[in-house]
N, C-alpha and C positions, 0 to 999 in steps of 0.2 A: 503495499499499500503504499503510496506517494504522499506527499504532503501536498495540501493544496496551496496556491500560491496566490495572491491578491492582484488583481489587473494592474497594471501601471500604464501611463501614458507619457509620451514623449513631448519634450517642448524644446523648441530652439531658442537660442538668444545669441545675441552676437554682441561684441564690443566695439570700440571704436577702431581698432586695428583692422576689422573686416573680417575677422575670423569669426566661425561659426561654432558654438559648442552646443551639444545635445545634453540635456538633462532628464533624468527619469522622475518623475513625478508620481508619488502615490495618489490615488484619487482623492481621497480626505484631503490632501493639503493643496488640492487644486483650486484657482481663483475664480471658478466658474460660478456664476449667481444661482443662488439657491431660492426656493421660494420660500415666501414670508411665511412664517408659522400663523395660522389663525388665532385672533386673540380668543383667551378662555370665555366661552359662553355663559354669561351670567344670567341667573334667572332673576326676573323682575319680581320685586316685593308685591305682594296684594295689600290693596287698601282695606280699611277695617268694613268698608260695605260690600267690596267683594268678597272678603272673608266670610263674611254672615250670609251673604246668598249662596256660596259655594259649599259651606257648611250645612244649609238647610236639610239636605237628606239625612244627615246623622240624627235626625229627630226620630226617623225609623227604628233606630236601634232602642230608643226608649218605649216606643209602641210595639215593637215586633221582636226583641230579644235578638238572638242569633241570626235568624233569616233576615229581619229587617236591618240590623247592622251589617251584614254583610253587603246587602244590596245598598244600602245607604252609602256606607265605607266607598263601596267602588263609584258609584254616582257622585260624592265628592270628591274623589280624586280624577273623575273626568271633567268636572266642574273646575277645580283648580288649573289642569289643562287648558281648558276653555279661555279662563281667564286670562292664562300666560300668552295667548296668541295673539297675532297682532291684527285684530279686527276693531271695529267701531264699539264703542261702549253700549249701544244700544243692544248690537248684534251678541255680544258678551254675556249681557245680562238676559237676552231673551233665550240665547241657546242653554245657558245654565238653568232657568226657570224649566224649560222643556225638559231637562235631562231630569231635574228632580221629580217633574209630573210622571216621567217615565218610570223612575224607580219606584214611587208610590203605585203606580197602576202595576207594575211588576209584581211587587210585594203584595197587593189585592188578590192577583190573578194565582199567586203561588199559594196565599193562605185559602182561598177558595179550592183550588185544586187538592190542596192537602184534606179538607175537611171533606170534599166530596170522596177522597180515596180512603181516609181512615175516619169515617163517621163517629167510632167510639170514641176516639180521643177528643172530639170537639163536643161531646154531650155535658150537660152541666148536672 
């Protein structure tokens, strides 16, 4: 097994006397322009009203226990993502409220489905 060699490039340089010399350069030491590294993406901090609206689905946790908490938590994460998007404020609030309503509807549908599937669990 042979050892792997790193690729090298040749560069020509000349001095005042007219003589040309060849230099071997390592690729890491060349002066080639490199692409600038993108700045670190920072997340926009949400304002208090945005946090309140984004967290509305978490009310399902109080009402519905584990099922409501799971659905409400997922909807809250989606709402936070919506508020961090580059949309107009009206669209952000509208989409967030629609996600919250969809979460409440999903919770109701799941509870109704469970009540129909397991009627003995829901008797008083």
